[in-house]
C-alpha positions in Angstrom: 12.2 19.6 11.1 14.2 16.5 9.9 17.1 15.1 11.3 18.3 12.1 9.5 15.2 10.0 9.2 12.6 11.8 11.4 11.2 15.3 12.3 13.3 17.1 14.7 12.9 20.7 16.2 15.6 22.9 17.8 16.1 21.9 21.5 15.1 24.8 23.6 16.7 25.4 26.9 14.6 28.4 28.0 11.6 26.1 29.0 13.0 24.4 32.0 10.8 26.1 34.7 9.5 23.8 37.4 5.9 24.1 38.6 5.0 22.3 41.6 1.3 22.3 41.8 -1.4 22.7 39.3 -4.8 21.9 40.8 -8.3 20.8 39.5 -8.3 23.4 36.9 -6.2 21.5 34.6 -9.1 18.8 34.1 -11.0 18.9 30.9 -14.5 19.7 31.8 -17.6 17.9 30.3 -18.6 19.4 27.1 -21.9 21.5 27.3 -25.2 20.3 25.8 -25.6 21.9 22.3 -28.3 24.2 21.7 -31.2 22.8 19.9 -30.6 22.4 16.1 -26.6 22.4 16.8 -24.3 19.6 16.6 -22.3 19.1 19.7 -18.9 20.2 20.1 -16.5 17.6 20.6 -14.2 18.0 23.7 -10.4 18.0 22.9 -10.2 14.5 24.3 -12.2 13.2 21.4 -9.3 14.1 19.1 -7.2 10.8 19.1 -5.3 10.5 15.8 -1.9 10.4 13.9 -0.1 12.6 11.7 0.3 11.4 8.0 3.3 12.9 6.8 5.7 13.4 3.5 8.5 11.1 3.6 10.9 14.3 3.1 9.1 15.9 6.1 6.4 18.2 5.6 8.9 21.2 4.9 8.7 21.0 1.2 9.6 23.8 -1.6 7.3 21.9 -3.9 3.9 20.4 -3.1 3.8 18.7 0.1 2.7 14.7 -0.7 1.9 12.3 2.2 3.7 8.9 2.3 1.9 6.7 -0.3 0.5 9.3 -2.4 1.6 11.0 -5.7 1.2 14.4 -7.6 0.5 12.3 -10.7 -2.6 10.4 -9.4 -6.1 11.4 -10.0 -8.6 12.2 -7.7 -10.2 8.7 -7.7 -6.9 7.3 -7.1 -5.7 9.3 -4.3 -9.0 8.8 -2.8 -8.6 4.9 -3.0 -5.0 4.9 -1.6 -6.1 7.3 1.1 -9.3 5.1 2.1 -7.1 2.3 2.7 -4.6 4.0 4.8 -7.3 5.9 6.7 -8.7 2.3 7.2 -5.3 1.3 8.8 -5.4 4.4 11.0 -8.8 3.3 12.1 -7.6 -0.3 13.1 -5.1 1.7 15.2 -7.9 3.2 17.1 -7.5 6.4 15.8 -10.3 9.1 14.9 -8.2 12.0 13.8 -5.7 12.6 11.1 -3.4 15.5 10.7 -2.4 16.5 7.1 0.0 19.3 5.8 -0.6 21.8 3.4 1.2 24.7 1.8 0.5 26.9 -1.1 2.0 24.8 -3.9 0.0 21.8 -2.7 -3.4 23.9 -2.6 -2.9 26.8 -5.2 -1.5 24.5 -7.8 -2.8 21.4 -9.8 -2.2 18.8 -6.8 -5.1 20.2 -5.0 -7.7 18.7 -7.2 -6.5 15.2 -6.3 -5.1 16.0 -2.8 -8.7 16.8 -1.7 -9.1 12.9 -2.3 -7.2 12.2 0.7 -9.1 14.8 3.0 -12.7 13.5 1.7 -11.6 9.9 2.1 -10.8 10.7 5.7 -14.0 12.6 6.4 -16.0 9.7 4.6 -14.8 7.3 6.9 -15.8 9.6 10.0 -12.4 10.9 10.6 -11.6 14.5 12.0 -9.0 16.1 9.6 -6.7 18.8 10.8 -4.9 20.8 8.0 -1.9 22.7 9.0 0.2 25.1 7.0 3.8 24.2 6.6 6.5 26.7 5.4 8.9 25.6 2.7 12.2 24.0 3.2 14.1 26.6 1.6 12.9 29.1 4.0 12.3 27.5 7.4 12.6 30.5 9.5 9.4 29.8 11.4 7.6 32.7 9.3 4.8 32.6 6.7 7.0 32.5 3.2 4.8 34.6 1.0 1.6 36.3 2.5 -0.3 36.5 -0.9 0.0 32.8 -1.6 -0.7 31.9 2.2 -3.9 33.9 1.9 -4.9 32.4 -1.4 -4.2 28.9 -0.1 -6.4 29.4 3.1 -9.3 31.1 1.0 -9.3 27.9 -1.1 -9.1 25.5 1.6 -11.9 27.5 3.9 -14.2 27.8 1.0 -14.1 24.1 0.2 -14.5 22.9 3.5 -16.2 25.5 5.7 -19.4 23.6 5.7 -17.7 20.1 6.6 -17.8 19.9 10.5 -15.1 17.2 10.5 -12.4 19.6 9.0 -10.4 21.6 11.2 -7.9 24.3 10.4 -4.3 25.1 11.9 -3.0 28.7 10.6 0.7 27.8 11.1 2.8 24.8 12.2 5.4 25.9 14.6 5.4 29.6 14.3 9.0 29.9 15.7 10.3 32.9 13.7 7.8 35.1 15.6 7.7 36.7 19.1 4.7 35.9 21.2 3.1 39.2 20.4 3.6 38.8 16.7 2.4 35.4 16.5 -0.8 36.2 18.4 -1.4 39.1 16.4 -1.1 36.9 13.3 -3.6 34.4 14.6 -6.1 37.1 15.5 -5.9 38.5 12.1 -6.5 34.9 10.6 -9.7 34.6 12.6 -10.9 37.8 11.5 -10.2 37.0 8.0 -12.1 33.8 8.5 -14.9 34.8 10.5 -17.1 32.3 9.0 -15.2 29.3 10.4 -16.4 28.3 13.9 -13.7 29.0 16.6 -13.8 25.4 17.8 -12.7 24.4 14.4 -9.3 26.1 14.5 -6.3 25.2 16.3 -4.0 27.8 17.2 -0.4 26.7 17.7 1.5 27.7 21.0 4.4 30.1 20.7 8.0 29.2 19.1 7.8 25.6 18.3 4.1 25.4 19.5 5.7 24.6 22.6 3.8 26.5 25.0 0.2 27.3 24.8 -0.3 29.5 27.9 0.4 32.9 26.2 -2.1 31.9 23.3 -4.6 30.7 25.7 -4.4 33.8 27.9 -5.2 36.2 24.6 -8.8 37.1 24.5 -8.9 37.6 20.8 -8.2 34.0 20.5 -11.2 32.7 22.9 -12.9 29.9 21.8 -10.4 28.2 19.6 -8.3 25.0 20.2 -4.6 25.1 21.1 -2.0 22.9 19.2 0.9 21.8 21.4 4.0 20.1 20.4 6.6 18.3 22.8 9.4 15.9 21.8 11.5 13.5 23.9 14.6 14.7 22.0 14.3 17.9 23.2 16.0 16.9 26.4 17.9 13.6 26.0 19.2 13.8 29.5 16.0 13.6 31.1 15.2 10.0 32.1 13.2 11.0 34.9 9.3 10.4 34.5 8.4 13.1 36.9 10.6 15.5 35.2 8.8 14.9 32.0 5.4 14.9 33.3 6.1 18.2 35.1 7.5 19.6 31.9 4.3 18.7 29.9 2.1 20.5 32.6 4.2 23.5 32.6 3.6 24.0 29.0 -0.3 23.7 29.5 -0.9 25.7 32.5 -4.5 25.7 33.2 -5.5 25.2 29.5 -5.9 21.6 29.3 -9.9 21.8 28.1 -8.5 23.6 24.9 -5.3 21.9 24.2 -4.4 19.1 21.6 -0.8 17.6 21.6 -0.9 17.4 17.7 2.7 16.4 17.7 4.6 14.0 19.8 6.6 10.9 19.2 9.7 8.7 19.9 11.5 6.0 18.2 9.3 3.0 17.2 11.6 1.0 15.0 14.3 0.0 17.7 12.4 -2.5 20.0 11.9 -0.3 22.9 9.4 -1.5 25.3 7.2 1.6 26.2 5.4 -0.6 28.7 8.4 -1.7 30.7 10.7 -0.1 33.1 12.5 3.1 32.3 16.0 1.6 32.5 17.6 4.9 31.8 15.7 5.6 28.7 14.6 9.3 28.0 12.2 8.0 25.4 10.6 5.5 27.6 10.2 8.1 30.3 9.0 10.8 27.8 6.3 8.4 26.1 4.9 7.2 29.8 4.7 10.6 31.1 3.2 12.0 27.8 0.5 9.3 27.8 -0.3 9.4 31.3 -0.7 13.3 31.1 -3.0 13.0 28.0 -5.2 10.7 30.0 -5.2 12.3 33.0 -5.9 15.8 31.8 -8.3 14.9 29.0 -5.9 16.3 26.2 -6.4 15.6 22.7 -3.4 13.9 21.0 -2.3 13.4 17.4 1.0 11.4 17.3 3.9 12.1 15.1 3.8 10.2 12.9 1.2 7.4 12.2 2.6 7.1 8.8 6.0 8.7 7.3 8.1 6.4 5.0 11.6 6.3 6.3 10.8 7.8 9.7 12.0 6.0 12.7 9.3 7.5 14.8 6.6 6.3 12.3 4.2 4.1 14.2 3.5 2.1 11.1 5.1 0.8 7.7 3.2 1.2 4.5 2.6 -2.2 2.8 1.3 -3.2 -0.8 1.3 -1.5 -3.9 -1.1 0.5 -6.0 -4.6 1.2 -4.1 -4.0 -2.3 -2.3 -2.4 -0.7 0.7 -2.2 -1.7 4.4 -0.2 -0.7 7.4 1.9 -2.8 9.7 2.5 -1.6 13.4 6.0 -1.1 14.2 6.1 -1.2 17.9 2.9 -2.5 19.8 4.0 -1.3 23.1 4.0 2.2 21.5 0.5 1.5 20.4 -0.4 0.4 23.5 0.8 3.4 25.2 -1.5 5.6 22.9 -4.6 3.4 23.5 -4.1 4.3 27.2 -3.8 7.8 26.5 -7.0 7.4 24.4 -8.8 5.6 27.1 -9.2 2.7 25.0 
């Protein structure tokens, strides 16, 4: 959700519980050897990526359009632009991109060209996470229109069920539902799309995707990945590294081996040194704790955002015109911390 130039979510005070010990169950186990004739299932730690977002934020009443793209572009132009931007993400060390979808972008005419962005990413070996975002004129944490939502997912899954690099996230931040309601919705999605391997599905944690433990504990959702969100602006008074680290771990419980932190971020345009001392900065404490936790627990991670025009959290700035595009890093120390998290 936007606040000025970057995405914000409501600050929730209910999740301040302290946990003092977690034990070895948090560590991500090694992936099992695949059965003969089957591709290996990547562990969550192999998801090392960035979000690519609409300049207006991904809550859009019309088609959601990632920065640098246009609804007036053809498939070929979209592919060419996306190929350049994805190449920029690859130079950052990323291998995953999270892209937004909504009914207008998929059920309408933009889908024909928008597929160029997905195809350009998978064509360069990237994993692509497609997540549903509700409209800006609703923004109540619920599915806006069930029939349009179902049509959207039917169209997406029929197009990409056979592409093992494409992953599906039924909803971004389902904060309008109770835990039980959201888990019921997620379970119905799995039943409806039973042809999709469960390891290619990301189920968001409850509320603002802030706590994956209830989803992890629901046996109906076994085998899926879990999508976690966490932001430093949720607690601007927290300048303790240990407090942030404890908070991250509390949201995960014993579910690290399934968890992908597919939204986390901080200011990248103000010159903060994320490699340096905390010096009373909640953002430095947060980023250092987040990237250490990702590394220690073997989590997947997708930074918010790798690219979003006008967003102070954006890791990069888009440069160039037409299809001759490139990315400029906004904060090298922020990228350094991502590399640390990604074990690069």
